[in-house]
C-alpha positions as CSV (number, residue, x, y, z in Angstrom):
1,X,-50.2,-54.8,-47.0
2,X,-46.5,-54.4,-47.5
3,X,-44.5,-57.6,-48.0
4,X,-40.8,-57.8,-47.4
5,X,-38.7,-60.3,-49.3
6,X,-36.1,-61.3,-46.7
7,X,-33.9,-63.1,-49.2
8,X,-33.5,-60.0,-51.3
9,X,-33.0,-57.8,-48.2
10,X,-30.3,-60.2,-47.1
11,X,-28.5,-60.0,-50.5
12,X,-28.6,-56.2,-50.3
13,X,-27.4,-55.7,-46.7
14,X,-25.6,-58.8,-45.4
15,X,-21.8,-59.2,-45.7
16,X,-20.6,-61.5,-48.4
17,X,-19.4,-64.1,-45.9
18,X,-22.8,-64.4,-44.3
19,X,-24.9,-64.5,-47.5
20,X,-24.3,-68.1,-48.5
21,X,-25.2,-69.3,-45.0
22,X,-28.1,-67.0,-44.4
23,X,-29.8,-67.4,-47.8
24,X,-31.4,-70.8,-47.3
25,X,-32.8,-69.7,-43.9
26,X,-34.1,-66.4,-45.4
27,X,-35.7,-68.3,-48.3
28,X,-37.4,-70.7,-45.9
29,X,-38.6,-67.7,-43.9
30,X,-40.0,-66.1,-47.0
31,X,-41.9,-69.3,-47.9
32,X,-43.4,-69.5,-44.4
33,X,-44.4,-65.8,-44.2
34,X,-45.8,-65.3,-47.7
35,X,-46.3,-68.8,-49.3
36,X,-49.8,-69.7,-50.6
37,X,-49.6,-73.5,-50.3
38,X,-51.1,-75.4,-47.4
39,X,-47.7,-76.3,-45.8
40,X,-46.7,-72.6,-45.8
41,X,-50.1,-71.6,-44.4
42,X,-49.9,-74.2,-41.6
43,X,-46.3,-73.3,-40.8
44,X,-47.3,-69.6,-40.7
45,X,-50.2,-70.3,-38.4
46,X,-48.0,-72.5,-36.2
47,X,-45.4,-69.7,-36.0
48,X,-48.0,-67.0,-35.1
49,X,-49.5,-69.4,-32.5
50,X,-46.1,-70.2,-31.1
51,X,-45.2,-66.5,-30.8
52,X,-48.5,-65.8,-29.0
53,X,-47.9,-68.7,-26.7
54,X,-44.3,-67.7,-26.0
55,X,-45.5,-64.2,-25.1
56,X,-48.3,-65.7,-23.1
57,X,-45.9,-68.1,-21.4
58,X,-43.8,-65.1,-20.4
59,X,-46.8,-63.2,-19.1
60,X,-48.1,-66.2,-17.3
61,X,-44.7,-66.8,-15.7
62,X,-44.4,-63.2,-14.6
63,X,-47.9,-63.2,-13.2
64,X,-47.4,-66.5,-11.3
65,X,-44.2,-65.2,-9.9
66,X,-45.9,-62.1,-8.7
67,X,-48.8,-64.0,-7.2
68,X,-46.5,-66.5,-5.5
69,X,-44.6,-63.6,-3.9
70,X,-47.8,-61.6,-3.0
71,X,-49.7,-64.6,-1.6
72,X,-47.0,-66.7,-0.1
73,X,-46.7,-70.5,-0.7
74,X,-49.8,-71.4,1.4
75,X,-52.4,-69.1,-0.2
76,X,-50.7,-69.5,-3.6
77,X,-51.0,-73.2,-3.3
78,X,-54.8,-72.9,-2.5
79,X,-55.3,-70.6,-5.5
80,X,-53.5,-72.8,-8.1
81,X,-55.2,-76.0,-6.8
82,X,-58.6,-74.5,-7.4
83,X,-57.7,-72.8,-10.7
84,X,-56.2,-76.0,-12.1
85,X,-59.4,-77.8,-11.1
86,X,-61.7,-75.2,-12.8
87,X,-59.5,-75.3,-16.0
88,X,-59.9,-79.1,-16.1
89,X,-63.7,-78.8,-15.7
90,X,-64.0,-76.1,-18.4
91,X,-62.5,-78.6,-20.9
92,X,-64.6,-81.5,-19.8
93,X,-67.9,-79.6,-19.6
94,X,-67.5,-78.7,-23.3
95,X,-68.3,-82.4,-23.8
96,X,-66.0,-82.7,-26.9
97,X,-67.5,-79.9,-29.0
98,X,-64.4,-77.7,-29.3
99,X,-62.4,-80.4,-31.3
100,X,-65.6,-81.6,-33.0
101,X,-66.3,-78.1,-34.3
102,X,-62.8,-77.9,-35.8
103,X,-63.3,-81.2,-37.6
104,X,-66.8,-80.3,-38.9
105,X,-66.0,-76.7,-40.0
106,X,-63.0,-78.1,-41.9
107,X,-65.2,-80.7,-43.5
108,X,-68.1,-78.3,-44.3
109,X,-65.8,-75.6,-45.7
110,X,-64.2,-78.2,-48.0
111,X,-67.7,-79.2,-49.2
112,X,-69.1,-75.6,-49.4
113,X,-72.0,-76.0,-46.8
114,X,-72.3,-72.7,-44.9
115,X,-75.7,-73.6,-43.4
116,X,-74.1,-76.5,-41.6
117,X,-71.2,-74.3,-40.5
118,X,-73.6,-71.8,-38.9
119,X,-75.4,-74.7,-37.3
120,X,-72.4,-76.4,-35.7
121,X,-71.0,-73.1,-34.4
122,X,-74.3,-72.2,-32.7
123,X,-74.9,-75.6,-31.3
124,X,-71.4,-76.0,-29.9
125,X,-71.6,-72.7,-28.0
126,X,-75.1,-73.2,-26.7
127,X,-74.5,-76.8,-25.5
128,X,-71.2,-76.0,-23.9
129,X,-72.6,-73.0,-22.0
130,X,-75.6,-75.0,-20.9
131,X,-73.7,-78.0,-19.6
132,X,-70.9,-76.0,-17.9
133,X,-73.5,-73.9,-16.1
134,X,-75.4,-77.0,-15.0
135,X,-72.1,-78.6,-13.7
136,X,-71.2,-75.4,-11.8
137,X,-74.7,-75.1,-10.2
138,X,-74.8,-78.8,-9.1
139,X,-71.2,-78.5,-7.8
140,X,-72.0,-75.5,-5.7
141,X,-75.2,-77.1,-4.3
142,X,-73.3,-80.2,-3.3
143,X,-70.5,-78.1,-1.6
144,X,-73.1,-75.9,0.1
145,X,-74.9,-79.0,1.5
146,X,-71.7,-80.9,2.4
147,X,-68.8,-78.4,3.0
148,X,-66.9,-80.9,5.0
149,X,-66.0,-82.8,1.8
150,X,-63.1,-80.4,1.2
151,X,-60.7,-78.7,3.6
152,X,-62.3,-75.5,4.9
153,X,-59.7,-73.1,3.3
154,X,-60.8,-74.4,-0.2
155,X,-64.5,-73.8,0.2
156,X,-64.9,-70.1,-0.7
157,X,-62.3,-70.2,-3.6
158,X,-64.2,-73.1,-5.1
159,X,-67.5,-71.2,-5.0
160,X,-65.9,-68.3,-6.8
161,X,-64.2,-70.6,-9.3
162,X,-67.6,-72.0,-10.2
163,X,-68.6,-68.5,-11.5
164,X,-65.7,-68.7,-14.0
165,X,-66.6,-72.1,-15.3
166,X,-69.2,-71.2,-18.0
167,X,-67.0,-68.4,-19.3
168,X,-64.0,-70.6,-19.6
169,X,-66.0,-73.3,-21.3
170,X,-67.4,-70.9,-24.0
171,X,-63.9,-69.5,-24.5
172,X,-62.7,-73.0,-25.2
173,X,-65.3,-73.4,-28.0
174,X,-64.5,-70.0,-29.4
175,X,-60.8,-70.7,-29.5
176,X,-61.5,-73.8,-31.7
177,X,-63.9,-72.0,-34.0
178,X,-61.3,-69.3,-34.6
179,X,-58.6,-72.0,-35.2
180,X,-60.8,-73.7,-37.8
181,X,-60.8,-70.5,-39.8
182,X,-57.0,-70.0,-39.4
183,X,-57.5,-67.0,-37.0
184,X,-54.8,-67.7,-34.4
185,X,-54.9,-64.2,-33.0
186,X,-58.6,-64.3,-32.4
187,X,-58.3,-67.8,-30.9
188,X,-55.4,-67.1,-28.5
189,X,-54.9,-63.4,-27.7
190,X,-58.0,-63.0,-25.4
191,X,-57.4,-66.3,-23.5
192,X,-53.6,-66.3,-23.3
193,X,-52.7,-62.6,-23.3
194,X,-55.7,-60.5,-22.2
195,X,-57.0,-62.7,-19.4
196,X,-53.7,-63.3,-17.5
197,X,-52.7,-59.6,-17.8
198,X,-56.1,-58.6,-16.5
199,X,-55.9,-61.1,-13.6
200,X,-52.6,-59.7,-12.4
201,X,-53.7,-56.1,-12.8
202,X,-57.0,-56.6,-10.9
203,X,-55.3,-58.7,-8.2
204,X,-52.5,-56.3,-7.8
205,X,-54.9,-53.3,-7.7
206,X,-57.0,-55.0,-5.0
207,X,-53.9,-55.7,-2.8
208,X,-52.8,-52.1,-3.2
209,X,-56.3,-50.9,-2.1
210,X,-56.0,-53.0,1.0
211,X,-57.9,-56.1,0.2
212,X,-56.4,-59.3,1.8
213,X,-53.6,-61.0,-0.2
214,X,-55.2,-64.4,-0.4
215,X,-56.8,-66.9,-2.7
216,X,-60.3,-65.4,-2.4
217,X,-59.3,-62.0,-3.6
218,X,-57.3,-63.5,-6.5
219,X,-60.3,-65.6,-7.6
220,X,-62.4,-62.4,-7.7
221,X,-59.8,-60.9,-10.0
222,X,-60.0,-64.0,-12.2
223,X,-63.7,-63.7,-12.5
224,X,-63.5,-60.1,-13.7
225,X,-60.7,-60.9,-16.1
226,X,-62.5,-64.0,-17.5
227,X,-65.6,-61.9,-18.1
228,X,-63.7,-59.3,-20.1
229,X,-61.8,-61.8,-22.2
230,X,-64.9,-63.8,-23.0
231,X,-66.9,-60.7,-24.3
232,X,-63.9,-59.3,-26.2
233,X,-63.3,-62.7,-28.0
234,X,-67.0,-63.2,-28.7
235,X,-67.4,-59.7,-30.3
236,X,-64.3,-60.0,-32.5
237,X,-65.2,-63.6,-33.6
238,X,-68.8,-62.6,-34.4
239,X,-67.6,-59.7,-36.7
240,X,-65.1,-62.0,-38.5
241,X,-67.7,-64.7,-39.0
242,X,-70.2,-62.3,-40.5
243,X,-67.6,-61.2,-43.0
244,X,-66.3,-64.6,-43.9
245,X,-69.3,-67.0,-44.0
246,X,-72.3,-66.0,-46.2
247,X,-75.4,-66.2,-44.0
248,X,-77.8,-69.1,-44.6
249,X,-80.4,-70.4,-42.2
250,X,-78.5,-72.8,-39.9
251,X,-79.0,-76.5,-40.5
252,X,-78.6,-78.7,-37.4
253,X,-77.4,-82.2,-37.2
254,X,-77.3,-82.5,-33.5
255,X,-77.3,-86.3,-33.4
256,X,-74.4,-86.5,-35.8
257,X,-72.4,-83.9,-33.9
258,X,-73.1,-85.4,-30.5
259,X,-72.1,-88.9,-31.7
260,X,-68.8,-87.5,-32.8
261,X,-68.3,-85.1,-29.9
262,X,-69.0,-87.7,-27.1
263,X,-66.0,-89.9,-27.9
264,X,-63.9,-86.7,-28.3
265,X,-65.2,-85.7,-24.9
266,X,-63.7,-88.9,-23.5
267,X,-60.5,-88.2,-25.3
268,X,-60.2,-84.7,-24.1
269,X,-61.5,-85.5,-20.6
270,X,-58.9,-88.3,-20.2
271,X,-56.2,-86.0,-21.8
272,X,-56.7,-83.0,-19.6
273,X,-57.0,-85.3,-16.5
274,X,-53.8,-87.1,-17.5
275,X,-51.9,-83.8,-17.9
276,X,-53.1,-82.4,-14.6
277,X,-53.8,-85.4,-12.4
278,X,-50.4,-84.9,-10.8
279,X,-51.2,-81.5,-9.6
280,X,-54.6,-82.7,-8.3
281,X,-53.0,-85.6,-6.4
282,X,-50.3,-83.4,-5.0
283,X,-52.9,-80.9,-3.8
284,X,-55.0,-83.8,-2.3
285,X,-52.2,-85.8,-0.7
286,X,-49.8,-83.0,0.3
287,X,-49.8,-79.5,1.7
288,X,-50.6,-76.2,-0.2
289,X,-46.9,-75.4,0.1
290,X,-46.0,-78.6,-1.8
291,X,-48.7,-77.8,-4.4
292,X,-47.2,-74.4,-4.9
293,X,-43.7,-75.7,-5.6
294,X,-45.0,-78.4,-7.9
295,X,-47.3,-76.1,-9.8
296,X,-44.5,-73.5,-10.2
297,X,-42.2,-76.2,-11.6
298,X,-44.8,-77.3,-14.2
299,X,-45.6,-73.7,-15.0
300,X,-42.1,-72.9,-16.3
301,X,-42.4,-75.9,-18.6
302,X,-45.1,-74.1,-20.5
303,X,-42.6,-72.8,-23.2
304,X,-41.8,-76.4,-24.1
305,X,-45.5,-77.5,-24.0
306,X,-46.5,-74.7,-26.3
307,X,-44.5,-75.9,-29.2
308,X,-46.7,-78.9,-29.3
309,X,-49.8,-76.8,-28.7
310,X,-48.9,-74.4,-31.5
311,X,-48.5,-77.2,-34.1
312,X,-51.6,-79.0,-32.9
313,X,-53.7,-75.8,-33.1
314,X,-52.5,-75.0,-36.7
315,X,-52.7,-78.5,-38.3
316,X,-55.8,-80.2,-36.8
317,X,-58.2,-79.0,-39.4
318,X,-55.7,-79.9,-42.2
319,X,-55.6,-83.5,-40.9
320,X,-59.3,-83.6,-41.4
321,X,-59.0,-82.2,-44.9
322,X,-56.2,-84.6,-45.9
323,X,-58.2,-87.6,-44.6
324,X,-61.3,-86.4,-46.4
325,X,-59.4,-86.1,-49.7
326,X,-58.0,-89.6,-49.4
327,X,-54.5,-88.8,-50.7
328,X,-52.5,-91.2,-48.5
329,X,-49.1,-90.2,-49.7
330,X,-49.7,-86.5,-49.1
331,X,-51.3,-87.3,-45.8
332,X,-48.2,-89.2,-44.6
333,X,-45.9,-86.5,-45.9
334,X,-47.8,-83.8,-44.0
335,X,-47.9,-85.8,-40.8
336,X,-44.1,-86.3,-41.0
337,X,-43.6,-82.6,-41.3
338,X,-45.8,-81.8,-38.3
339,X,-43.9,-84.3,-36.2
340,X,-40.6,-82.5,-37.1
341,X,-42.2,-79.1,-36.4
342,X,-43.1,-80.4,-32.9
343,X,-40.0,-82.4,-31.9
344,X,-37.0,-80.3,-32.8
345,X,-38.2,-77.0,-31.3
346,X,-39.4,-79.0,-28.2
347,X,-36.0,-80.5,-27.8
348,X,-34.3,-77.1,-28.1
349,X,-36.6,-75.6,-25.5
350,X,-36.2,-78.5,-23.2
351,X,-32.4,-78.2,-23.3
352,X,-32.8,-74.5,-22.5
353,X,-35.1,-75.2,-19.6
354,X,-32.8,-77.9,-18.2
355,X,-29.9,-75.4,-18.0
356,X,-31.8,-72.4,-16.8
357,X,-34.8,-73.8,-15.1
358,X,-33.4,-73.4,-11.5
359,X,-33.0,-69.7,-12.1
360,X,-36.6,-69.4,-13.1
361,X,-37.7,-71.2,-10.0
362,X,-35.6,-68.8,-7.9
363,X,-37.8,-66.0,-9.1
364,X,-40.8,-67.5,-7.3
365,X,-38.9,-67.5,-4.1
366,X,-36.0,-69.4,-2.5
367,X,-38.3,-72.2,-1.3
368,X,-39.3,-73.1,-4.9
369,X,-35.8,-74.2,-5.9
370,X,-36.6,-77.6,-4.5
371,X,-38.4,-78.3,-7.8
372,X,-35.1,-78.3,-9.9
373,X,-34.7,-82.1,-10.2
374,X,-38.5,-82.5,-10.7
375,X,-38.1,-80.2,-13.7
376,X,-35.5,-82.5,-15.3
377,X,-37.8,-85.6,-14.8
378,X,-40.8,-83.9,-16.4
379,X,-38.7,-82.6,-19.3
380,X,-37.7,-86.2,-20.2
381,X,-41.3,-87.2,-20.6
382,X,-42.2,-84.1,-22.6
383,X,-39.4,-84.6,-25.1
384,X,-40.4,-88.2,-25.7
385,X,-44.0,-87.2,-26.1
386,X,-43.1,-84.6,-28.7
387,X,-41.4,-87.3,-30.9
388,X,-44.8,-88.4,-32.2
389,X,-46.2,-84.8,-32.8
390,X,-50.0,-84.2,-32.3
391,X,-50.8,-87.8,-32.9
392,X,-54.0,-87.7,-30.9
393,X,-55.3,-84.9,-33.1
394,X,-54.5,-87.1,-36.1
395,X,-56.6,-89.9,-34.8
396,X,-59.5,-87.7,-33.8
397,X,-59.6,-85.7,-37.1
398,X,-59.5,-89.1,-39.0
399,X,-62.6,-90.3,-37.1
400,X,-60.7,-92.6,-34.7
401,X,-61.7,-90.8,-31.6
402,X,-63.0,-94.0,-29.8
403,X,-59.6,-95.6,-30.2
404,X,-57.9,-92.4,-28.9
405,X,-60.3,-92.3,-25.9
406,X,-59.4,-95.9,-25.1
407,X,-55.7,-95.1,-25.2
408,X,-56.2,-92.1,-22.9
409,X,-58.3,-94.1,-20.5
410,X,-55.6,-96.7,-20.1
411,X,-52.9,-94.0,-19.8
412,X,-54.9,-92.1,-17.2
413,X,-55.3,-95.3,-15.2
414,X,-51.6,-95.9,-15.3
415,X,-50.9,-92.3,-14.3
416,X,-53.4,-92.4,-11.4
417,X,-52.0,-95.7,-10.1
418,X,-48.4,-94.4,-10.3
419,X,-49.3,-91.2,-8.5
420,X,-51.0,-93.1,-5.7
421,X,-48.1,-95.4,-5.4
422,X,-45.2,-92.9,-5.8
423,X,-46.3,-89.7,-4.1
424,X,-46.5,-91.2,-0.6
425,X,-43.0,-92.6,-1.1
426,X,-41.2,-89.8,-2.9
427,X,-43.4,-86.7,-2.5
428,X,-43.7,-84.4,-5.4
429,X,-40.8,-86.2,-7.2
430,X,-43.1,-89.2,-7.3
431,X,-45.7,-87.2,-9.1
432,X,-43.1,-86.1,-11.7
433,X,-41.9,-89.7,-12.2
434,X,-45.5,-90.9,-12.6
435,X,-46.3,-88.3,-15.2
436,X,-43.2,-89.0,-17.3
437,X,-43.8,-92.7,-17.3
438,X,-47.4,-92.1,-18.4
439,X,-46.2,-89.8,-21.2
440,X,-43.9,-92.6,-22.5
441,X,-46.7,-95.1,-22.4
442,X,-49.1,-92.7,-24.2
443,X,-46.5,-91.9,-26.9
444,X,-46.0,-95.6,-27.7
445,X,-49.7,-96.3,-27.7
446,X,-50.6,-93.4,-30.0
447,X,-47.8,-94.2,-32.5
448,X,-49.0,-97.8,-32.7
449,X,-52.6,-96.8,-33.1
450,X,-51.9,-94.4,-36.0
451,X,-49.9,-97.1,-37.7
452,X,-52.6,-99.8,-37.3
453,X,-55.7,-97.7,-38.0
454,X,-54.5,-95.2,-40.6
455,X,-51.2,-96.7,-41.9
456,X,-49.6,-93.4,-40.9
457,X,-46.1,-93.4,-39.4
458,X,-46.1,-90.6,-36.7
459,X,-42.6,-90.6,-35.3
460,X,-39.6,-88.3,-35.6
461,X,-37.5,-91.1,-37.3
462,X,-39.1,-91.4,-40.7
463,X,-40.4,-94.8,-41.9
464,X,-38.0,-96.6,-44.2
465,X,-39.5,-97.1,-47.6
466,X,-39.5,-100.7,-48.9
467,X,-37.7,-101.7,-52.1
468,X,-41.1,-102.2,-53.9
469,X,-42.2,-98.7,-52.9
470,X,-38.9,-97.3,-54.1
471,X,-39.2,-99.0,-57.5
472,X,-42.8,-97.9,-57.9
């Protein structure tokens, strides 16, 4: 593999006036791209992940714009309400194993225990597939027996979404397995690039062939796209695992894994509900047209969210390793770096979206520009949340998942109460206000928990060192 030294290239080709300014940036880029230390590796993975998520955000934005224009606000609102619900269920029905597998693979690799690595990988995939299939089946049975529990235009799309649920759950586990081995392309390309492209291609093709432009047709496209993405990811992951981990007969510690995964299940369940409860309440309390506008507004915020996601995905397993090693000073230093990696790019992206967000909304259609002020409200909450970095991953990887679950349970309760109170008064603006207030509460609670439980300062403003520490 050819490596390019950017600093040397800059010295050779850049004008003299630019060299002095560009050299520090080029040197930093060289360190990230080719450095062998853990910080460089984490930054490199975060960069790759962020690039993938930026590309996927663009693809998702284009695909949602096309779907909104093809379907109209009513059918588009139905589709996004159902799709958000199935994404939430796909996270919950993994019952905490995706994050648990990241933690245990990091721990077992550190200790050189390939038998346990094989065991936790197999167990996490089998359990997630079984539980998600069970939930899908029970849900379909209940809906078949009592179709009146939802509005009639949601019934068929929900049945179709249930087919996607097991595939999405297994994808979630495979994403985290790949992340644990520092394979961001395997983790994210099938889910965030291949699947959305396939959905739009199959949906567009169906509409061209004369199928009705509605939520049902789009859900069929989602089923086919999810099937393709799942099998591609499984095949590539299997090949890389066979080359990386020497085969040993799997050792299973189901009780240990479940005891760790269940609190994480509560954390992730509360988290995903907290981040999507506004869309669910808007779809339940307002019209599909309102749901379409609110979802489009949250969708264009994906670029800001993905900064946090990229950092979280690249450093979670390193949190586990630092905690296992017991070097508190190195742990604190690494956490402070990850907070900076999260906050400053998030702030930059938020400023960009605050200026140009209205133009993005116009792409969906003229009726979507009513979400412009909602966008600003949501951005405030996201920026504040980014000031503590992936603090919940820090707690989970350090074995404080129960504490994290408690914080998310309270935050979810606050979010639900605010949505119920504010949506009837202010409409979709009330949902945005409720979400931002909940994010501020969550940030304060996670920062306090990390400080009390781990003596780790997770905030963009570094902790001031005491005089005694400075002398020591």
